[in-house]
Structures are given as structure tokens and as C-alpha cells.
N, C-alpha and C positions, 0 to 999 in steps of 0.2 A: 504493499499499500504505499502511496507516495506520502511525504509529510503534509500534512493539512487537509488530506482528504477525510471525510466523513463517514460514519456507517447510518444514514438516516434510517430510523426505525419506524418502518411499515408496521402496519397492524397484520397478525399472522393471518393465513388463510382461515384459520377458524378463531376468531377473536371472541372475546367473551360475550361481546353483542350476539354475533352469529350462534353461539352454542346455545343460545335460548331457541332457536328455531329447530322446525323440524327438519328443515334443508340439511343438516349437516350433523346430526344425530341419529342414534337408533331409534325406531319406531316399535312401540309395545303392541303385543298381539290385541289387546282389549281396545286399543283407541283407535287403531287403524285398521282397514279391511284386508283380510286374508283372502285374495282375489278368488273366486271360482273360475270354473275353467270356461262358464258359459256367462254372457250378461245376465244380471238379476231381473226379476220382474218387480213391479213396484212393491212396496213393502206391504200396501194394503191387500193387494193382489195375492200376494205370495201367502199372508195371514189367512186370507179366505179360503184359499185352496188347501192349506195345512190342515184346516179346522174341517173342512169338507173330508179331507182322508181320515182324518181320526175318527169322524162320525160313521164314514165307511168301513172302520175296522183296519184300515191299511196304516197301521201304527207305525211301523219301520219307515214307510215311504213320508210320514207326516214328521218324524223326527227329523229326519234327512233334510226336508225344506226348512224346518226352524233352524236347523246348523246354518244352511245357506244364508237365511235371513240374518242371523249372528253375524256370520263370516262379512256380511255386507255391512251391518250397523249392528256392532257390537254393544251400544247401549239401547237396543229396542227392547222394552220389557215386555212386549208380548209374544215376542219369539221366544222367552225364558218359560214364560207363564204357558203357553201353549206346549212345550215340550215336556213342562212337569205334568200336564193332565196324560201327556202319552206316557210317560214313565209310569204315572199311577194306573193307567189300564194294563198295564204290562206285569205291574205288582211290585215294581220297584219303588218303593215308598220313601227310602232314604234319597235316591236321585231326585225323585219328586220334590220333597222338601228341599233339597238344595237348589232346585230352580224355581221355586216359589219364593224362597228366600233371597235369591239374588234378583228376582222380580221385584220384590219389595225394597231392596236396597236402592234398584234404580228409579222406583215409583211407590214412593211410601204410601201412598193413597190409593194401592191398587186393591179395590175392594175384594175381586174375586181371586187374587191370589192369597189374601190374609184368609178368606174363607177356606181355600183350599189346603192351605198349610195346616187348617186348624182340623180339616177332615182326615189329613194324614196323620198328625197326632192321635186324633181319636182313632184311628183304625190301629195305630200301634199300643193303644190303650195309656198312652199319656192323657189322661183325662184333663187334669188341672192345666196343662199349658194348651190343651185345644180348647177349652174354656175361656182363656185368655185370649186367642187368636179370634175365636169367635164373635167375643165382647169388644174386639178391636174394629174386628170387620164391621160389625153392627153399629157401631159409633160413625165410624167412616161413611157407612150407606146411609145413615139418617142424615148424615151432611148433605147428600145428593138430591136432585129432583125427585119427588116423587115417583115421576115416571120410570125412574133408573133405579129404586130400592128392589131389594131381592126380599121376597116373603120367606124362602128358605133359610134365611139366616136365624130368624127369631125362632123357627121351628127347629131347627138344628139345635140352638140354645137349649129350649126347653127339653130334648131328649137328652142333650148331654148332661145336664143339669141331674138329671133321675140317675144318668149311668154313674156320673159321680158320687152320687149318694149311695148308690148300691154298693159299689167298690169300697167307699170308706166303711161301710157295714160290715163288708166283708172282712177287711182288714182288720177291725176292732174286736172281731168275733172269733179270729183265729189265733193260734198259739204263736209265740214268738218263732221263728223260722232259725235253724241252726245257723252258724255263721257261713259252713260251706254249702249251703243249700242255695237253689235256684228260685227267686222270689217268682211266685205266679202271675204277678203284673211285669209285662216286658216291659225293658228299658232301652234308652235310646241307641241305636246301632252305632258304631265308631264313625265320624266323620268321613265321609267319602272324598275321593279323590277331586271332584267337582266342586265340593264346598270349599275343602282347603285352598283350591286353585282361587276362588272368589275370596277367602279372606286374605291370601298372599295377595292377590290385585288391591284388595281394600287398603292393605299395609301401604303397597307401594304408592299408592294415591295419597296418602296422608304423609308420606315422606319417610318411613320406616323400611327401609332398603334391605335390613339386615332380617328384620322380621318377615319379609316378603321371600327372601330367600330361602329360608327354613320352613316356610309354609308351601311353598312349590317344590322343596325337596321332598316333604312328607307326601304331597300329593303325588309325586313321582314315584316314590315307594309304594303306594297303594296300586296306582296305575301307570306302569313304564312307559306306556303307550299314549302319554297324554300329552300331544304335540304342544298345547299352548302352555304347560307347565315348563317344559323346556324351554321354550321360544320366551318365556316371560322370565323365567329365571336367569337366562343369558341376558334379557334387557336391564334386569336388576344388577348383574354383575358389571355390564358394560358401565352404569351409572356410578358403580363406586371404583372404577378404574382398572377392575380386575378382567383384563381384557381378554387373557388366554383363556378363562374359565368361560368369558362368553363366547368365545369361538368353539371352545367344546360342547357348549349346550347348543348352539346354532345348529352344529353339525349332526347333534343327536335329535334336532329336531327335523331336519332336513333327510336323516335316515328315514323318519316315520312319511314323511310327505315331500319329495324332491320337486314339486310343483309349486311351492310357496313362494313368490318372488320377494315378499319383503323380510325371509328368513335369508336368502342370499344377500340381499340388499345389506342386512344389519350385520350380518357376518362380514361383510365387506368393510364395514365402517371399522368392527372391532379390529380387523387383519390390517387395516390402515393405521390405526393406533399401535398396533404390535412393528409398525413400520414394517410390516409385510407386503408391501404396495403391488408387486405382481400377482399374488394371490388376491390381493382385494380388488385388481382389475378384472381378474376371472371370476371373480363373484358379482360384480356389478354387471360385467357380459351376460351373465347367466341370468339375472334380475331383467335386464333389459330385452333378453330374447323372451321372456315371459311376459312382460309389461312394457312395450316399446314406446308407450305413450308418457310413463311418469317422469317428469323434468329431473325431479331430484335424484334419480339414478343417474342420470349424464352429470348432473351439477357433482355429484359426489366422486363419480369416476376420474372428473375433470381433476380434483383435488388430489388424487392419486396420480395420474400423469404428472401434474405438476411437481408434486415432491421428488419425484424420478427424473426431473428437469425436462420433461418432453412438453415444453408450452404448446408447441405447435398443436400437439393431440389435445391439450387442455382447452385451447380455443375451439377446436372443432367441438367438443362437449359442450361446453358452455353456450356455444351457438346452437345447439341442440336443443339444450333446457331452454333457452330464449326462445326457439321456434315454436316449442311446445306450451310456453307460456311467457308471451311477449312483455308481461308486467314482472316479470322474475328479476327484480332490482337486482339482488343479491348476484345473480348470475352476470347481468351487465357489469357490476364492479368488476368482478373477479375475472372476467375476460380482458376488461381493461388493463388489470394488473399484469395478465400474461402477455398483452401486446407491448405494453411498456418494457417488459423484460425483454422483448423480443427487438426492441429498439423502435417500434413503431410509434411515438409519442403522441401523433397526432390521431390516430385510431384510439388510442386509450383515453385522450381527452374526451373522445365525443362519446365513449363507453361510461366513463366516470358520469358525463354530464346527462346522460340518457337514464343512469341509475337514480339521479338526484331528480331528475325531471319527475320520475314516477314516485321516489319516495324522498323528498326534500331534505327531512331530517337524519337520513342514513348516514352516521357519522363516519362510517368506514369509507364509505366513497368520498365523504368531504377530506377526510385524513390522505386518503389515496391522491386525489387531484391537487391539492394542497402541496403535497410531496412533489407531484410531477411539476408543478408551478416553481417549485422552490429549484430544482434541477433545471429548469428551463430559465432560470434567474428572471422569471416574473414575479420577483419578490414583493411587490407590494400587494398585489392579488393574493398571494400565497400567504402573506401575514395577515390578511384581512380573514381569508377563510379558515386559517389555525385559529385566530381568535374567537370566530364565530362558533367553532367546535368546542372552545374552552369554555364559552357563554352558556352552552347546551350541555357541556359535561365538564364540569371544574376537575372532574377526577382525571381526565385524559392524560396521561403522561406523555403519550405519543405527540398530542399535540404541542405540548410544551417544548418536547424535545424538538419539534419541528419550526417551533418558532425560535428556539435557540440558535439552531442553524442558520435561519435567515438574519436574525441581528447581528451572528459571527460575520456574515458575508458582506452586512451593511456597515462592519465596523463599529457597531456598539458593542463592545466588550461586555460593559456591566449588565446590559440588559441579556446578553446572552448567556453570561453565566447564570444570571437570575434563573432565567428558564430552564437551562439544564439542571440548577441545584432543584427547582420544583420537580422537575420530571424524575429526579432521583428520590427526592422526599415521596412521591405517591409511588415508586415501584423501585426499590432499592435493590431488587434483584435483577435489574436490568443491566448487562455490561455495556450495551451501547450508550447509554446515556453517561457512563462513567467515560466511555470513550472519548465521546465529543465535547464533554467537560475538560478533559485532557488535552485534546487537540487546542482548545481554545485557550487555556492556562499555558500551554508550550507556545503558542503562535505568541502571546503577548508576553513572553520572557519569562513567565513563573514557572521555572523549568523543576523545581522541587515539589511543587505541588502538583505538577502535571505527571510526574513519576508515580505519586502516589494516586492517583486516580486511575493510570495506565494498569497499575498493579493489582487495584481492586477489580478493575475489569477483568483482569485474567484470573483472578481468584475465583470468580463468578465463574467464567464461561473459559477452562484453561484450554479446550480444544480449538479455540478461535485462531486460526494463523494470523489474520490480520491485525489482532490485537499485539501479539509478540512483535510483529513488523512496525508499528508504531511506536512501540516503545524501544524498539532497536534502532529506530532512526534517531530518537532522542538522546539515548545514550552515543550514539555515534557523533550526534551535533555536539555532546559533552564530552568526547573523546574519552569516554569510559569503553575503550573498544573490547576488552574483555567481556563485559556485560553484553556490549551488542553483539558480539560473536556467538552468546550463549540462546540470545533471542533469535538470531537469523537462523541460526542451527535448529532450533524448533519450529520456527515457521517452515524450513526447508524439509524437515522430515514429515510436516502435516500437508504440505503442499508438494509431491515428489515430481511432479512435472512442470513445478514453476522456475523459471530461470532468475529472477529478480533476486530472492533472498539467498542464492550462491553467489550472486554479483556482489550482493552487499557483505555477506560473510567474508569472503574472500578479500575485498576491498580493507576490511577491518584487520583481517590478518597480516595483509602486506604492510599495513600501517604499524604493526607492533613486532616487524621484522620475520616473521613466519611464512618465507616465502615457498616454503614446501608445503604447506596446509592450502596457502592462496592459490599455488599451481593446481591442486587437487580438486579445488572448488571451480575454480575457472575453467578445468577440463571437463567437469561434471553438466556445467552450464552449455560448452561448447557440444556437448554428445545430444544435449536436448535441442540447440539451436545453432548449427555449425556455422551460421554466416553472422552471428553477433558481434557484432565491431568491438564493443567493449570487452568482451570476455576476451576475444583474441588478442587485441591490443595488451590488455592488462595481463595476460598469461606471457605475453611476449616480454614486457618489462619484467614480469618475475623469473622468467627463466635468465634473463641477463644479470639480474640480481644474484642469481645461484651461480653464474659463471658459465650455464649452458647455452654459449652464443649460439651455436648452430641452430637448435631449436627455437631460439628466440628469432633468428633471422628467417626461418620458415614461418613463424607466426606472423611477422611482419609484412611478410610476401602475401600471405593471404590477406591481411589489412589491405593491402596497397592493390591487392586484385578487386577489393570490393569499393575500395575508396581510393584512385589513383592520385588524386588530388593531396593526401593526406602526408601535410609537411611534417608533422611529428613522428610518424611512422618512418618516412625517409630519414629524419635527422638518426632516430635510435636504431635505425638498421645501420648508418652509416658507423655509429659507434661501436656495434657488434663486428662490423667488418674489421674495425680498426684494432678491436682486441684480438681477432683471429690472425691479424697480421696481413688481411688483404687491403692495403693502402690504396690503391687504384679505387676499388669500387666503394671504399669508405668516402673518398675526395668526390666521387659522383654522385653519392647518396647527399652529401653535405651541400653541394651546388643545388641539386635537385632543391634538397630543402627549403635552401635561400631562395630560389626561384620561386617556389610555392607561395613561402611568406610574404614575399613580394606582390605577388599577384592577388594577394588577399589583404594587402593594405590600404 
């Protein structure tokens, strides 16, 4: 990195603001549709058909249609109510109770569900609970218009009250039961998988993710083939950052149903978070194959391509998302980001502006556009936009950082340092902010403070080669060459294809007289870039300092082959010829060097 260059901090592809949206987070099975293979009929038509099938005795067909309704609309209480009725007809009372309970969770005023749950409890011999249910249903029923009230509720209450009195009399007349005996009055069966799953979902909704995981796990133990329990446990794992476990559970869900697009999509997001980008892309591909019109699938595949450095493919995917939803402002902004990275500032600016046209308060796009204007030296426009971001979001550390870069360019050092310091105060874990303040301090001559900030940046992000480069440049400026050599060496290790850290390291080695090390580093740079004039010239000088004049002459020849008017190379080659005793060539080079100098005067 050149001295004075900044690392402007752009919002990450998944900024805190973005992470709240469904477009870049996993989708849970209960809040989004798990798509059927064919388009769903309207909910009303589906409900009427399922009711008719149930009355006709086609119970299994009715259940199947109810589950299709649930897939299309997971919060539809009538689907759960009708399936509960179907389970009741099959004699599966516990599943029936679970469905009626979930119906009441979705719609606490659902009179028929309350009545039906009471009927189930009555059937199980749990008379007291049944009486409570019937009473609850009756109270709700009496609050409805008279034409909607059910006469069967009061009749059921009367019959149940008599049954309850008879049961109590029987219990009072009986002898105490031995501890190991089974009561003649049946007790509730263990909670079944569906009910446990419903409780898990309720726990997730209230934010108790660990309880949700535990309940989903219990549901899976009862029913190892319950797709949605694996799916939603995976979602909970994703929410708490246990992405490998999320991947495992999504894989288990897909083993049960390989045609579920959201399972592929969510697993793709979890794989992305595990930095397994190629596998994530494969899952997004499968989700798109199953559901080609879902813009979120393209949007998140674009992020995976972007993290692999394939900006062109990312642009293609963001465009696909926009084609499917032209008001998808986040896709516009992120396509602009990629276009900017590809060097098309004009197209990037248009995309940022389109995002803001759709959503004027979208802070991410505002920051992207302001950062672009700062790089294009449209400083006043950029400053105005960053200030607008700060007015809307006083906690935006990136906006303060961006404003600091602008003040620094304008020469307002005090304002720049103040902005960088505010950014650091808001986000003390961001190495970029320390780096930028350090550059500002360095350029204003406050070298010790700058070194402190560079070192702090490195302690936060020790794998960032640019930070070692910047600190190394300052050590070199201060003639602390050994410290500079150490920093440039680390930069070179982290950037094995970069020539600049090798040149900087060799330069410092030559300054402390370690010409052997300098030759080694210049040679490494030349292997990477055989026509690098600086590397060839400085290696030639280092060879001459070591007394290896023939090698030095060979390097000066290479320099002059690339730059025939290089007077310094001619002069120094003449010195090498002189040292080798070739006075004629030495005199010739001295003359040519003098001529070059005169031509450039």
C-alpha cells in the first residue's frame, strides 16, 4: 500500500441493517411456504374441498390437502382445525388435540377448535379439563352473533357435568389404589412430535432459541421422519451461529424431502457462513432449479460469488433478482457495489441512485454512494451525504469514517481526526478506523501516535497485509529499517504474488548493508515480474556492492534493454566495467551517461 492510501470502510455485504431482512437470512419452515409441486388453489376452495373429502370418508385425502394448505399458508388456523377433525375420525386423539391446540394458538377465539379439544379430552376421560374447554368455548360462543352460536355446546356441558359427577362418586367409593397399580381413569398420553414441534416454534417466536432446539430435538426423537422439526432446528442453530449443526439438520431434512427449495436455500446460507462458498452456490443452484422465480435465491447466490471474487457472476445474479422484483432496492445497491469493484463507477452510481429512488432512507446505499463520490473527489457531495447518514443514524461508524477521509483530503486535519476518533469510539474493533486515523496522524507529522494506531489495527486484524505495509512505510520513513524489514516480510508472506513488499524489504536490507538478503528479495521480485526496472536496477547495485560485477553488468544490460536512455544504469555499468579492468567499455559507458544527462537537462 502506498503511503497515505486509505482503507475506506464500506458496509459489509451483510450489514447489520441487512441482516434483519429475509433476503439474506435463513427462512423458517413455519413462516414461509415450503412449496408444493403444483400451484395451490385458493385457501377457501381448498378448505371446502378438504371438508367434503372428510365428510365423504376420504380421511387420508383430506389430511393431505390440509397439509398442502399449511405449506402454502403456515398460519392458517382452519387447515390445522380440519386436520384435527380428520385425526379424530381416525381415532388418533393425541394428534387431534395437538392440531386443535395449534389452531387455538393461531386463533384464540376459534370456538369450534375449543369445543373439539374438549370433545377429545372428554373421550380420553379427562373430564375436568374437558369441562374447562367446553366452558371456554361456550363463553366465546355467546360473544358471537346468535345466528352463529352452537346449541351443542350447552348440551355437551350438561352431559359432561353429569359424567364428571359420576366419575367423582366412583373415585370416592373406591379403595385407595396400590402405588404400582394403573388408575382406571386414563391419563394424558405423552406429548407427541407435532405438539412438541409447535411448542418449539412458539419458543423460537419468543426468542428462546435453546428451548426451541430442545423441543425440536424431543420431537425428532419421537418422530425421526418429521421434516419440519429438522428444518426448524436447523434454523434455530443458524440463528445462534452454530452453522455446521444447521448444515447437518438441513441435510437431514433434505434426505426426507429432496424437493424442498427452502431447505436447499437455507443450507446454502449456512454453508456460506461456514465460508464453503462453492457448496453454497451448488445449493442455491438447486433451489433456483426448483423455484426459478424467487429473487432471494439469486440475491444470496450473488453474495457467494462475490465472496469468491467473481464480481461478474454476482452482477448477473443481482440483475436476475432485479428482473424478478424491480423494486428490490438491496439488489440494486449491491449490484452497484460489484460494478464499482469492476471499475465501472458510472454504472455503480446509477445503481446506487436507483436503490435510493426506491427506498430514500436506505443507509447502505447512501454510504456506498457517498464512498464512491469520495473516491471520485466529489468531496462536497460526499460530505453532504455522509452527514445525512449520520443525522439518520448517529451510530453509523462507517459514515464517520467516510467523513474523516473527506476532511483529510480537504486538509482539515482536526475535523478528520475528530471523525476517525468518533468512528473508533462507536466501533473499537474495526481495524480500518485505526488505520485511517494513523495515516492522518502520520501525514501531519505525529509519528509516534501514528505507530500506536497502526499497531492497534494490526492487533485487531493481524492477517491484513495492508496494515503491515502501512506501518512498514512509516518505520522506513523513520529509518527504523529492521522494524520495517519485519513488517514488509510479513506482508510478503501474506501476499506471495505481490512484488511491492519484496522491493520495500530489499530496499531496507540494502540500507543496513545486508546486500545478500537484498539480492535474494530482488531476485524473488524479478521471478514474479521479470521486467520490473526497479528490481533489476537495485539488484545490479547490490551485486556491485558484493563485488559480483559480472552479474551487476548483466542486470544493467537488462535495464538498458528496457530503458535505453537510463543514464544512471550506463554510469553504474561503466563503474562495473572499470572494476573488471575493461577500461574501454567503462569510458564508453561514462560518455553515454554524460550524453544522457545532457539530453535530459
